[in-house]
C-alpha atoms as a printed R data frame, in Angstrom:
    type eleno elety resid chain resno       x       y        z
1   ATOM     1    CA   UNK     A     1  26.680  98.538    7.334
2   ATOM     2    CA   UNK     A     2  27.381  94.826    7.689
3   ATOM     3    CA   UNK     A     3  31.040  93.844    8.233
4   ATOM     4    CA   UNK     A     4  32.554  91.219    5.985
5   ATOM     5    CA   UNK     A     5  33.138  87.836    7.484
6   ATOM     6    CA   UNK     A     6  36.603  87.285    8.845
7   ATOM     7    CA   UNK     A     7  37.226  84.378    6.471
8   ATOM     8    CA   UNK     A     8  36.395  86.473    3.451
9   ATOM     9    CA   UNK     A     9  38.787  89.193    4.557
10  ATOM    10    CA   UNK     A    10  41.550  86.664    5.149
11  ATOM    11    CA   UNK     A    11  40.978  85.127    1.724
12  ATOM    12    CA   UNK     A    12  41.167  88.544    0.113
13  ATOM    13    CA   UNK     A    13  44.461  89.276    1.843
14  ATOM    14    CA   UNK     A    14  45.874  85.921    0.761
15  ATOM    15    CA   UNK     A    15  44.760  86.573   -2.823
16  ATOM    16    CA   UNK     A    16  46.419  89.970   -2.841
17  ATOM    17    CA   UNK     A    17  49.640  88.460   -1.491
18  ATOM    18    CA   UNK     A    18  49.558  85.745   -4.154
19  ATOM    19    CA   UNK     A    19  48.958  88.296   -6.872
20  ATOM    20    CA   UNK     A    20  51.850  90.397   -5.568
21  ATOM    21    CA   UNK     A    21  54.154  87.356   -5.473
22  ATOM    22    CA   UNK     A    22  53.061  86.322   -8.949
23  ATOM    23    CA   UNK     A    23  53.732  89.820  -10.287
24  ATOM    24    CA   UNK     A    24  57.246  89.633   -8.863
25  ATOM    25    CA   UNK     A    25  57.814  86.072  -10.087
26  ATOM    26    CA   UNK     A    26  56.824  86.503  -13.755
27  ATOM    27    CA   UNK     A    27  59.088  88.422  -16.153
28  ATOM    28    CA   UNK     A    28  58.413  89.194  -19.798
29  ATOM    29    CA   UNK     A    29  61.505  88.782  -22.034
30  ATOM    30    CA   UNK     A    30  61.249  90.699  -25.361
31  ATOM    31    CA   UNK     A    31  62.470  89.249  -28.640
32  ATOM    32    CA   UNK     A    32  65.371  91.719  -28.886
33  ATOM    33    CA   UNK     A    33  66.642  91.213  -25.317
34  ATOM    34    CA   UNK     A    34  68.693  88.549  -23.565
35  ATOM    35    CA   UNK     A    35  67.795  87.931  -19.935
36  ATOM    36    CA   UNK     A    36  70.139  86.988  -17.089
37  ATOM    37    CA   UNK     A    37  68.802  85.761  -13.731
38  ATOM    38    CA   UNK     A    38  70.917  87.214  -10.904
39  ATOM    39    CA   UNK     A    39  70.819  85.671   -7.437
40  ATOM    40    CA   UNK     A    40  73.016  87.072   -4.659
41  ATOM    41    CA   UNK     A    41  75.084  88.888   -7.282
42  ATOM    42    CA   UNK     A    42  75.752  85.785   -9.375
43  ATOM    43    CA   UNK     A    43  74.139  84.782  -12.688
44  ATOM    44    CA   UNK     A    44  72.171  81.549  -12.292
45  ATOM    45    CA   UNK     A    45  70.193  81.293  -15.541
46  ATOM    46    CA   UNK     A    46  69.804  82.900  -18.972
47  ATOM    47    CA   UNK     A    47  66.904  83.188  -21.402
48  ATOM    48    CA   UNK     A    48  66.777  84.105  -25.106
49  ATOM    49    CA   UNK     A    49  70.555  84.254  -25.536
50  ATOM    50    CA   UNK     A    50  72.139  84.769  -28.961
51  ATOM    51    CA   UNK     A    51  72.578  81.673  -31.150
52  ATOM    52    CA   UNK     A    52  74.092  81.894  -34.662
53  ATOM    53    CA   UNK     A    53  71.819  79.136  -35.967
54  ATOM    54    CA   UNK     A    54  68.669  80.688  -34.521
55  ATOM    55    CA   UNK     A    55  65.729  80.916  -36.905
56  ATOM    56    CA   UNK     A    56  62.803  83.305  -36.891
57  ATOM    57    CA   UNK     A    57  60.254  82.389  -34.225
58  ATOM    58    CA   UNK     A    58  62.558  79.930  -32.422
59  ATOM    59    CA   UNK     A    59  63.801  82.269  -29.702
60  ATOM    60    CA   UNK     A    60  63.326  81.864  -25.961
61  ATOM    61    CA   UNK     A    61  61.464  85.146  -25.590
62  ATOM    62    CA   UNK     A    62  58.216  85.237  -23.617
63  ATOM    63    CA   UNK     A    63  57.175  84.883  -19.974
64  ATOM    64    CA   UNK     A    64  59.677  83.328  -17.562
65  ATOM    65    CA   UNK     A    65  59.540  82.651  -13.823
66  ATOM    66    CA   UNK     A    66  62.004  83.769  -11.172
67  ATOM    67    CA   UNK     A    67  62.169  83.563   -7.412
68  ATOM    68    CA   UNK     A    68  60.439  86.704   -6.131
69  ATOM    69    CA   UNK     A    69  62.554  89.038   -3.974
70  ATOM    70    CA   UNK     A    70  65.519  86.631   -4.317
71  ATOM    71    CA   UNK     A    71  66.377  86.866   -7.974
72  ATOM    72    CA   UNK     A    72  66.543  89.884  -10.255
73  ATOM    73    CA   UNK     A    73  66.649  89.966  -14.037
74  ATOM    74    CA   UNK     A    74  69.153  91.933  -16.107
75  ATOM    75    CA   UNK     A    75  68.395  92.563  -19.774
76  ATOM    76    CA   UNK     A    76  71.121  92.697  -22.449
77  ATOM    77    CA   UNK     A    77  70.496  93.887  -25.999
78  ATOM    78    CA   UNK     A    78  70.452  91.083  -28.557
79  ATOM    79    CA   UNK     A    79  70.708  93.324  -31.615
80  ATOM    80    CA   UNK     A    80  73.771  94.484  -33.529
81  ATOM    81    CA   UNK     A    81  74.873  97.730  -31.903
82  ATOM    82    CA   UNK     A    82  76.915 100.633  -33.338
83  ATOM    83    CA   UNK     A    83  80.326 101.492  -31.934
84  ATOM    84    CA   UNK     A    84  81.426 105.004  -32.782
85  ATOM    85    CA   UNK     A    85  85.092 105.877  -32.454
86  ATOM    86    CA   UNK     A    86  86.489 109.368  -32.074
87  ATOM    87    CA   UNK     A    87  88.644 110.521  -35.038
88  ATOM    88    CA   UNK     A    88  92.234 109.386  -34.571
89  ATOM    89    CA   UNK     A    89  95.488 110.920  -35.823
90  ATOM    90    CA   UNK     A    90  97.776 108.244  -37.270
91  ATOM    91    CA   UNK     A    91 101.318 108.558  -38.673
92  ATOM    92    CA   UNK     A    92 101.666 106.515  -41.898
93  ATOM    93    CA   UNK     A    93 104.885 104.878  -43.076
94  ATOM    94    CA   UNK     A    94 105.487 107.727  -45.549
95  ATOM    95    CA   UNK     A    95 105.472 110.143  -42.590
96  ATOM    96    CA   UNK     A    96 102.039 111.647  -43.239
97  ATOM    97    CA   UNK     A    97  99.676 112.424  -40.398
98  ATOM    98    CA   UNK     A    98  96.231 111.053  -41.170
99  ATOM    99    CA   UNK     A    99  92.929 111.878  -39.508
100 ATOM   100    CA   UNK     A   100  91.021 108.574  -39.503
101 ATOM   101    CA   UNK     A   101  87.300 108.429  -38.789
102 ATOM   102    CA   UNK     A   102  86.158 104.829  -38.278
103 ATOM   103    CA   UNK     A   103  83.188 102.951  -36.871
104 ATOM   104    CA   UNK     A   104  82.297  99.374  -35.956
105 ATOM   105    CA   UNK     A   105  79.291  97.225  -35.127
106 ATOM   106    CA   UNK     A   106  79.132  94.583  -32.413
107 ATOM   107    CA   UNK     A   107  76.763  92.250  -30.593
108 ATOM   108    CA   UNK     A   108  76.768  90.501  -27.219
109 ATOM   109    CA   UNK     A   109  77.051  86.751  -27.785
110 ATOM   110    CA   UNK     A   110  77.710  85.685  -24.172
111 ATOM   111    CA   UNK     A   111  75.712  87.867  -21.744
112 ATOM   112    CA   UNK     A   112  76.979  85.995  -18.676
113 ATOM   113    CA   UNK     A   113  80.621  86.660  -19.529
114 ATOM   114    CA   UNK     A   114  79.789  90.273  -20.313
115 ATOM   115    CA   UNK     A   115  78.092  90.640  -16.914
116 ATOM   116    CA   UNK     A   116  81.006  89.039  -15.101
117 ATOM   117    CA   UNK     A   117  83.714  91.093  -16.845
118 ATOM   118    CA   UNK     A   118  82.340  94.593  -17.464
119 ATOM   119    CA   UNK     A   119  78.811  94.506  -16.025
120 ATOM   120    CA   UNK     A   120  76.913  96.681  -18.524
121 ATOM   121    CA   UNK     A   121  76.679  97.285  -22.248
122 ATOM   122    CA   UNK     A   122  77.891 100.876  -21.826
123 ATOM   123    CA   UNK     A   123  81.114  99.726  -20.184
124 ATOM   124    CA   UNK     A   124  81.470  97.017  -22.830
125 ATOM   125    CA   UNK     A   125  81.205  99.631  -25.598
126 ATOM   126    CA   UNK     A   126  83.868 101.739  -23.870
127 ATOM   127    CA   UNK     A   127  86.210  98.752  -23.594
128 ATOM   128    CA   UNK     A   128  85.692  97.697  -27.210
129 ATOM   129    CA   UNK     A   129  86.240 101.273  -28.372
130 ATOM   130    CA   UNK     A   130  89.569 101.389  -26.520
131 ATOM   131    CA   UNK     A   131  90.682  98.065  -28.042
132 ATOM   132    CA   UNK     A   132  89.615  99.035  -31.560
133 ATOM   133    CA   UNK     A   133  91.316 102.432  -31.328
134 ATOM   134    CA   UNK     A   134  94.593 100.803  -30.310
135 ATOM   135    CA   UNK     A   135  94.381  98.222  -33.084
136 ATOM   136    CA   UNK     A   136  93.559 100.880  -35.690
137 ATOM   137    CA   UNK     A   137  96.598 102.908  -34.690
138 ATOM   138    CA   UNK     A   138  98.887  99.885  -34.884
139 ATOM   139    CA   UNK     A   139  97.587  98.587  -38.211
140 ATOM   140    CA   UNK     A   140  97.187 101.899  -40.036
141 ATOM   141    CA   UNK     A   141 100.620 102.987  -38.862
142 ATOM   142    CA   UNK     A   142 102.089 100.156  -40.941
143 ATOM   143    CA   UNK     A   143 100.547 101.391  -44.201
144 ATOM   144    CA   UNK     A   144 101.253 104.127  -46.744
145 ATOM   145    CA   UNK     A   145  98.742 106.883  -47.326
146 ATOM   146    CA   UNK     A   146  97.886 105.708  -50.855
147 ATOM   147    CA   UNK     A   147  97.075 102.195  -49.555
148 ATOM   148    CA   UNK     A   148  94.403 103.679  -47.293
149 ATOM   149    CA   UNK     A   149  92.720 105.092  -50.401
150 ATOM   150    CA   UNK     A   150  92.937 101.873  -52.442
151 ATOM   151    CA   UNK     A   151  90.818  98.677  -52.532
152 ATOM   152    CA   UNK     A   152  93.463  97.039  -50.315
153 ATOM   153    CA   UNK     A   153  91.793  98.826  -47.415
154 ATOM   154    CA   UNK     A   154  89.076  96.143  -47.308
155 ATOM   155    CA   UNK     A   155  91.600  93.407  -46.538
156 ATOM   156    CA   UNK     A   156  93.172  95.626  -43.889
157 ATOM   157    CA   UNK     A   157  89.775  96.107  -42.194
158 ATOM   158    CA   UNK     A   158  89.252  92.344  -42.115
159 ATOM   159    CA   UNK     A   159  92.630  91.947  -40.410
160 ATOM   160    CA   UNK     A   160  91.698  94.565  -37.808
161 ATOM   161    CA   UNK     A   161  88.303  92.941  -37.238
162 ATOM   162    CA   UNK     A   162  89.848  89.513  -36.651
163 ATOM   163    CA   UNK     A   163  92.394  90.958  -34.197
164 ATOM   164    CA   UNK     A   164  89.766  92.889  -32.230
165 ATOM   165    CA   UNK     A   165  87.474  89.851  -32.128
166 ATOM   166    CA   UNK     A   166  90.137  87.871  -30.300
167 ATOM   167    CA   UNK     A   167  90.082  90.467  -27.536
168 ATOM   168    CA   UNK     A   168  86.308  91.017  -27.650
169 ATOM   169    CA   UNK     A   169  85.659  87.317  -27.004
170 ATOM   170    CA   UNK     A   170  86.997  87.774  -23.469
171 ATOM   171    CA   UNK     A   171  84.091  90.170  -22.816
172 ATOM   172    CA   UNK     A   172  81.406  87.999  -24.421
173 ATOM   173    CA   UNK     A   173  81.155  90.208  -27.518
174 ATOM   174    CA   UNK     A   174  81.660  89.816  -31.264
175 ATOM   175    CA   UNK     A   175  82.738  92.508  -33.725
176 ATOM   176    CA   UNK     A   176  80.477  92.199  -36.757
177 ATOM   177    CA   UNK     A   177  82.030  94.862  -38.973
178 ATOM   178    CA   UNK     A   178  84.773  97.510  -39.010
179 ATOM   179    CA   UNK     A   179  84.857 100.343  -41.533
180 ATOM   180    CA   UNK     A   180  86.823 103.523  -42.163
181 ATOM   181    CA   UNK     A   181  84.485 106.385  -42.992
182 ATOM   182    CA   UNK     A   182  87.252 108.835  -43.871
183 ATOM   183    CA   UNK     A   183  91.050 108.919  -43.931
184 ATOM   184    CA   UNK     A   184  92.308 112.415  -44.709
185 ATOM   185    CA   UNK     A   185  95.327 114.577  -44.175
186 ATOM   186    CA   UNK     A   186  94.929 117.624  -41.965
187 ATOM   187    CA   UNK     A   187  93.999 120.697  -44.041
188 ATOM   188    CA   UNK     A   188  96.773 123.069  -45.131
189 ATOM   189    CA   UNK     A   189 100.273 122.707  -46.559
190 ATOM   190    CA   UNK     A   190 100.797 119.004  -45.640
191 ATOM   191    CA   UNK     A   191  97.707 118.040  -47.650
192 ATOM   192    CA   UNK     A   192  98.816 120.001  -50.713
193 ATOM   193    CA   UNK     A   193 102.344 118.555  -50.462
194 ATOM   194    CA   UNK     A   194 100.936 115.024  -50.263
195 ATOM   195    CA   UNK     A   195  98.784 115.577  -53.347
196 ATOM   196    CA   UNK     A   196 101.821 116.933  -55.211
197 ATOM   197    CA   UNK     A   197 103.891 113.868  -54.256
198 ATOM   198    CA   UNK     A   198 101.091 111.580  -55.387
199 ATOM   199    CA   UNK     A   199 100.814 113.479  -58.686
200 ATOM   200    CA   UNK     A   200 104.587 113.251  -59.250
201 ATOM   201    CA   UNK     A   201 104.585 109.533  -58.471
202 ATOM   202    CA   UNK     A   202 101.778 108.922  -60.982
203 ATOM   203    CA   UNK     A   203 103.600 110.942  -63.653
204 ATOM   204    CA   UNK     A   204 106.795 108.950  -63.111
205 ATOM   205    CA   UNK     A   205 104.807 105.732  -63.332
206 ATOM   206    CA   UNK     A   206 103.220 106.904  -66.600
207 ATOM   207    CA   UNK     A   207 106.632 107.765  -68.058
208 ATOM   208    CA   UNK     A   208 107.949 104.345  -67.090
209 ATOM   209    CA   UNK     A   209 104.989 102.638  -68.772
210 ATOM   210    CA   UNK     A   210 105.455 104.715  -71.947
211 ATOM   211    CA   UNK     A   211 109.192 103.921  -72.053
212 ATOM   212    CA   UNK     A   212 108.496 100.217  -71.656
213 ATOM   213    CA   UNK     A   213 105.874 100.432  -74.418
214 ATOM   214    CA   UNK     A   214 108.291 102.215  -76.767
215 ATOM   215    CA   UNK     A   215 110.986  99.617  -76.054
216 ATOM   216    CA   UNK     A   216 108.581  96.745  -76.718
217 ATOM   217    CA   UNK     A   217 107.417  98.442  -79.942
218 ATOM   218    CA   UNK     A   218 111.020  98.758  -81.167
219 ATOM   219    CA   UNK     A   219 111.681  95.113  -80.412
220 ATOM   220    CA   UNK     A   220 108.517  94.027  -82.237
221 ATOM   221    CA   UNK     A   221 109.317  96.302  -85.201
222 ATOM   222    CA   UNK     A   222 112.887  94.972  -85.431
223 ATOM   223    CA   UNK     A   223 111.700  91.384  -85.279
224 ATOM   224    CA   UNK     A   224 109.126  92.111  -88.001
225 ATOM   225    CA   UNK     A   225 111.755  93.792  -90.223
226 ATOM   226    CA   UNK     A   226 114.105  90.841  -89.751
227 ATOM   227    CA   UNK     A   227 111.335  88.400  -90.633
228 ATOM   228    CA   UNK     A   228 110.473  90.464  -93.735
229 ATOM   229    CA   UNK     A   229 114.119  90.573  -94.761
230 ATOM   230    CA   UNK     A   230 114.390  86.811  -94.433
231 ATOM   231    CA   UNK     A   231 111.247  86.366  -96.509
232 ATOM   232    CA   UNK     A   232 112.541  88.731  -99.198
233 ATOM   233    CA   UNK     A   233 115.933  87.003  -99.256
234 ATOM   234    CA   UNK     A   234 114.351  83.594  -99.629
235 ATOM   235    CA   UNK     A   235 112.024  84.815 -102.377
236 ATOM   236    CA   UNK     A   236 114.656  86.738 -104.308
237 ATOM   237    CA   UNK     A   237 117.078  83.852 -104.073
238 ATOM   238    CA   UNK     A   238 114.572  81.668 -105.900
239 ATOM   239    CA   UNK     A   239 114.075  84.200 -108.751
240 ATOM   240    CA   UNK     A   240 117.016  86.612 -109.321
241 ATOM   241    CA   UNK     A   241 115.340  88.248 -112.312
242 ATOM   242    CA   UNK     A   242 112.264  89.117 -110.252
243 ATOM   243    CA   UNK     A   243 114.563  90.538 -107.566
244 ATOM   244    CA   UNK     A   244 116.271  92.765 -110.159
245 ATOM   245    CA   UNK     A   245 112.872  93.895 -111.420
246 ATOM   246    CA   UNK     A   246 111.627  94.612 -107.908
247 ATOM   247    CA   UNK     A   247 114.726  96.671 -107.054
248 ATOM   248    CA   UNK     A   248 114.291  98.698 -110.247
249 ATOM   249    CA   UNK     A   249 110.660  99.411 -109.379
250 ATOM   250    CA   UNK     A   250 111.680 100.611 -105.919
251 ATOM   251    CA   UNK     A   251 114.317 102.880 -107.451
252 ATOM   252    CA   UNK     A   252 111.784 104.297 -109.944
253 ATOM   253    CA   UNK     A   253 109.291 104.952 -107.138
254 ATOM   254    CA   UNK     A   254 111.885 106.888 -105.167
255 ATOM   255    CA   UNK     A   255 113.138 108.858 -108.182
256 ATOM   256    CA   UNK     A   256 109.756 109.828 -109.635
257 ATOM   257    CA   UNK     A   257 107.906 110.180 -106.344
258 ATOM   258    CA   UNK     A   258 106.993 113.865 -106.753
259 ATOM   259    CA   UNK     A   259 105.697 113.394 -110.329
260 ATOM   260    CA   UNK     A   260 107.770 116.282 -111.708
261 ATOM   261    CA   UNK     A   261 111.232 114.695 -111.865
262 ATOM   262    CA   UNK     A   262 113.186 114.819 -115.109
263 ATOM   263    CA   UNK     A   263 115.965 112.340 -115.833
264 ATOM   264    CA   UNK     A   264 118.370 112.703 -118.754
265 ATOM   265    CA   UNK     A   265 120.097 109.401 -119.406
266 ATOM   266    CA   UNK     A   266 121.203 107.291 -122.321
267 ATOM   267    CA   UNK     A   267 118.546 104.728 -123.374
268 ATOM   268    CA   UNK     A   268 121.011 101.898 -122.865
269 ATOM   269    CA   UNK     A   269 121.759 102.837 -119.252
270 ATOM   270    CA   UNK     A   270 121.420 100.041 -116.743
271 ATOM   271    CA   UNK     A   271 118.996 102.150 -114.698
272 ATOM   272    CA   UNK     A   272 116.452 102.306 -117.538
273 ATOM   273    CA   UNK     A   273 116.694  98.813 -118.886
274 ATOM   274    CA   UNK     A   274 113.377  97.743 -117.261
275 ATOM   275    CA   UNK     A   275 111.635 100.361 -119.411
276 ATOM   276    CA   UNK     A   276 112.898  98.563 -122.546
277 ATOM   277    CA   UNK     A   277 111.407  95.221 -121.537
278 ATOM   278    CA   UNK     A   278 113.155  91.873 -121.733
279 ATOM   279    CA   UNK     A   279 114.504  92.585 -125.180
280 ATOM   280    CA   UNK     A   280 116.483  95.517 -123.783
281 ATOM   281    CA   UNK     A   281 118.188  93.486 -121.077
282 ATOM   282    CA   UNK     A   282 121.768  92.422 -121.493
């Protein structure tokens, strides 16, 4: 068996070394990952970082070069990530203990700052969860129980999100959304008592609305009667004979309303003079 020439063997070794160096110098960055180049424990470059104005296909993902054996690459998720929070017990302003189940979503917008402050995404999630839990307790503790069940809760969540974002920026993160999944009283007597108080409050509110409606109706009816009286007075003042006739007709309507009334009077009585026509009037 013929031995390979020494030059060929040396070339093969050099090629293998080059291939090994190239394999350690080229890194593939996926579309959904941000890459940080770490040299001697310090970040020296980034690739495919989050940009709000980024359009589809304009990312920095792909193959990148690094110094082999000198630099390492850390990957940070570029997607929006969930942040689950353990159910919290909060005391509302009306002295009701609430069990609040909330969640949030966040993304890493500055991977270098995240690496320098907390190091990993897991530790970042823990830190954000602690901040959000504290803010939820503070904000929800300022509200009544019925507010947590009303549309005003959306504005309250926006306030919490803005407050948490101010703290999250120090860790290179951004809170995208905060939501309350459930806000309930603990089961048992406190829950039933709260429902009874809410029912009583709604009944009192309904009674108040009905009383205001009845008062307004009386005012409107009185104003209408006064306007009618003024109209009648003006009309009757212009024609006294018509007024006398109208009053007689009203009296007849009241007297003979049931259809069976019998009246025994003298034909020349004042009450019956409208039956005699104009000739019977004095």
